[in-house]
Every structure is written in C-alpha cells, then in structure tokens.
C-alpha positions in Angstrom: 95.1 100.3 125.5 94.3 96.7 126.4 92.0 96.1 129.4 92.8 92.8 131.1 90.6 90.9 133.5 92.0 90.2 137.0 92.4 86.5 136.0 94.3 87.3 132.9 96.5 89.8 134.6 97.3 87.4 137.4 98.3 84.8 134.8 100.7 87.2 133.1 102.1 88.3 136.5 102.8 84.8 137.6 105.3 84.2 134.8 103.7 80.8 134.0 100.8 81.1 131.6 98.5 78.9 129.7 98.2 81.3 126.8 97.8 80.6 123.1 96.7 82.5 120.0 93.3 82.4 118.3 92.1 83.8 115.0 88.4 84.4 114.2 87.9 84.6 110.4 84.6 85.8 108.8 84.5 85.4 105.1 82.6 87.7 102.8 79.9 85.1 102.3 79.2 85.2 106.1 80.7 81.9 107.1 82.9 82.1 110.3 85.9 80.0 111.2 88.2 79.8 114.2 91.8 78.7 114.4 94.3 78.3 117.2 97.9 77.4 117.7 97.0 75.3 120.7 97.4 71.5 120.5 93.7 70.8 120.7 90.4 72.5 119.6 88.9 75.2 121.7 85.2 76.0 122.0 84.6 79.8 122.4 81.2 81.4 122.1 79.9 78.4 120.2 82.7 78.6 117.6 85.3 75.8 117.4 88.8 77.2 117.1 90.6 74.4 115.2 94.0 73.2 116.2 96.5 71.7 113.8 95.7 73.9 110.8 99.0 75.7 110.9 97.0 78.9 110.7 99.2 81.8 111.9 102.2 83.8 111.0 104.7 86.4 111.9 104.2 89.1 114.5 101.8 91.9 113.4 103.7 95.0 112.3 102.4 98.3 113.6 103.5 101.8 113.4 102.4 105.2 114.7 100.2 107.3 112.5 98.1 106.0 109.7 100.5 103.5 108.2 98.7 100.1 107.7 99.8 97.3 110.0 100.4 94.0 108.2 101.5 90.4 108.8 102.0 87.3 106.7 99.6 84.4 107.4 99.9 80.8 106.3 98.2 77.5 107.0 97.5 74.0 105.7 94.8 73.4 103.0 92.1 71.5 104.8 89.4 70.1 102.6 86.8 70.7 105.3 87.7 74.4 105.8 90.4 75.9 103.6 89.5 74.0 100.5 91.3 74.5 97.2 88.0 75.3 95.5 87.1 78.0 97.9 90.5 79.6 97.6 90.2 79.5 93.8 86.8 81.2 94.0 88.2 84.0 96.1 86.0 83.3 99.1 88.8 84.0 101.5 90.2 87.1 100.0 89.0 90.1 101.9 87.8 88.0 104.9 87.7 89.8 108.2 90.3 88.6 110.8 90.3 89.1 114.5 93.4 88.1 116.6 92.9 87.0 120.2 95.2 86.1 123.0 93.5 83.1 124.8 93.8 81.2 128.0 93.4 77.7 126.9 92.6 76.5 130.4 89.7 78.9 130.6 88.8 80.0 127.0 86.4 82.7 128.2 89.4 84.6 129.4 90.8 86.3 126.3 92.0 89.6 125.0 91.3 91.1 121.6 94.7 92.1 120.1 94.0 93.4 116.6 91.6 93.3 113.6 92.2 93.3 109.9 91.4 91.5 106.7 93.0 89.0 104.4 94.6 90.3 101.3 95.0 88.1 98.2 95.2 84.5 99.1 97.7 82.3 97.3 98.3 78.5 97.1 101.8 77.1 97.4 103.0 73.6 98.0 99.8 72.4 99.6 99.5 75.4 101.8 97.9 78.8 101.6 99.6 82.1 102.1 98.0 85.5 102.5 98.8 89.0 103.8 96.8 90.2 106.8 96.1 93.9 106.3 95.3 96.3 109.1 92.2 98.6 108.9 94.3 101.6 107.8 95.0 100.0 104.5 91.6 101.0 103.3 92.8 104.6 103.3 95.0 103.7 100.4 92.2 102.4 98.2 90.6 104.5 95.5 86.9 104.8 96.3 84.4 105.8 93.6 85.2 107.3 90.2 88.3 109.3 89.3 87.2 112.6 87.6 89.4 112.9 84.5 89.2 114.4 81.1 89.8 111.0 79.6 87.3 108.1 79.6 87.8 105.5 82.4 85.8 102.7 80.6 87.6 99.8 78.9 87.1 99.6 75.1 84.4 97.0 74.5 83.0 96.7 78.1 79.4 97.5 79.1 80.1 101.1 80.0 81.8 101.7 76.7 79.2 100.0 74.5 81.5 99.7 71.4 81.5 96.1 70.1 84.4 94.1 68.7 82.6 94.2 65.3 83.1 98.0 65.0 85.6 98.9 62.2 87.8 100.9 64.5 87.9 98.4 67.3 91.3 97.0 66.3 92.9 100.4 66.4 92.1 100.7 70.1 91.2 103.7 72.1 93.4 106.2 74.1 90.5 107.4 76.2 90.4 110.9 74.6 87.0 112.5 73.8 88.1 113.2 70.2 88.9 109.5 69.7 85.5 108.4 71.1 83.8 111.0 68.9 85.7 110.7 65.6 86.7 107.0 65.5 83.7 105.4 67.2 80.9 107.9 67.0 80.3 107.1 70.6 80.1 110.5 72.3 77.0 109.7 74.3 78.8 106.8 76.0 82.0 108.8 76.8 82.8 108.2 80.5 85.1 111.1 81.0 84.8 114.9 81.6 86.4 116.5 78.5 85.5 120.0 79.4 86.7 119.9 83.0 89.1 122.8 83.6 92.7 122.1 84.7 95.1 123.8 87.1 96.4 126.1 84.3 92.9 127.7 84.0 92.5 128.0 87.8 95.8 129.9 88.2 95.6 132.0 85.1 95.6 135.7 85.5 92.6 137.7 84.0 94.9 139.4 81.5 96.5 136.2 80.2 93.9 135.6 77.6 92.1 138.0 75.4 89.4 135.5 74.5 87.4 134.1 77.3 84.4 132.3 75.8 85.3 128.9 77.1 86.2 127.5 73.7 89.6 126.4 74.8 88.2 123.7 77.2 88.6 120.3 75.8 90.7 121.2 72.8 93.2 118.5 71.8 90.8 115.8 73.0 
C-alpha cells in the first residue's frame, strides 16, 4: 500500500497536479542514471533526472500471486548516457530500475511505485528497447546446478577438458557417462551423476527385483 505525504495527497485531491514520472536506473557496474518524462531536467537527491531522452514505456503489468510484472521500455540513444558501445557491451542488461511518481514543482515530493530490472536491451532505428522485469521473474530462473545423470558441461569447454584435437571430438558427445568413458577416456571430468537413482527405483516394491546389489544404477549410460 502506498503511503502519500499530505502535500502529495492534497495535489491528487485537487484534480490539478504537477506530476511526472521518474526512473532511477543503476547499472551492474554501479553507475546510476535518472530519467524523467518532464520537459526539463530535475535534480533529486543529487541525481539529475534527464528530460528529453524518451525513456519510458507502457503501463507496468501486475497480477496477483507470484506472476512477474513487466513492461516495455524504450528511449533515445544518447552518446553521453545510453551509448551504442555500452549497450553492445551489455552494461544495461540486468540494470536495477526504480519507478517514481514525482511532483516536478517540488521534486522532494515523490512516491515509489515499483522496482525491477532491465531484461535484454536491443537497438532499433537509433533507439533502445528493453523489457522491464518485476522482482518475481527471478523465481523463474534456474539457480545453481541441475542434478542429472548426464553431463552438463559443453564438449571442449574448461569444465569438460576435452580438446578439439581429440580423435573423437568430431563425433560429439551426448552427455552420457558411457560416452565420456569409452569415447574420450574422460571419466574423471564427467560433470553428471551417473549413479543417481531415478523415480522407478524410489517407487519400486521390495519384491520387484531379486537382485539388489546396486549394479543396475547407471546401466545404459
């Protein structure tokens, strides 16, 4: 629930307001930038919110529950701020974004509306376009390793260790332990868990197998 100051609430109640939008953007390298849709720059907490950049977008979509809110953002490419080189280097992707409702006649009067981060930033016709993702989108990310019977390394990368000069390199690798062992002799570098039990073992009844020495684990690669 938003908490409004008496000044801000009075401005809303009057029906005639001096409100505008402001975006505070902090890149992953620590640099902070401000943007506003007002017709002149605003100075707030020592940060200049630049006008005329075209930074902004559609209304933020929100929903009940854990569905991530999102909006499309766009703006002009400014050589001093949103430079082509910085966009190409990915400095803006993943930047933290705060959306504020500001009173341009008294910039200290403001309300925090939402927070999120920029998704992948694209360049198009001299402008940038990006998706603003709400905090809940992080719940959709895979964090850490996936435990699987197959190797999650890429053939030839540092975790794999097999070089392109290996005779079997051109044949590729399907991630199976048997392939790593027999084709590449690279068992020690295998990045999977070939003997991890599956659901079939967990739900098997005690009488379903006469032999229970663990030898079935990992068979078939």
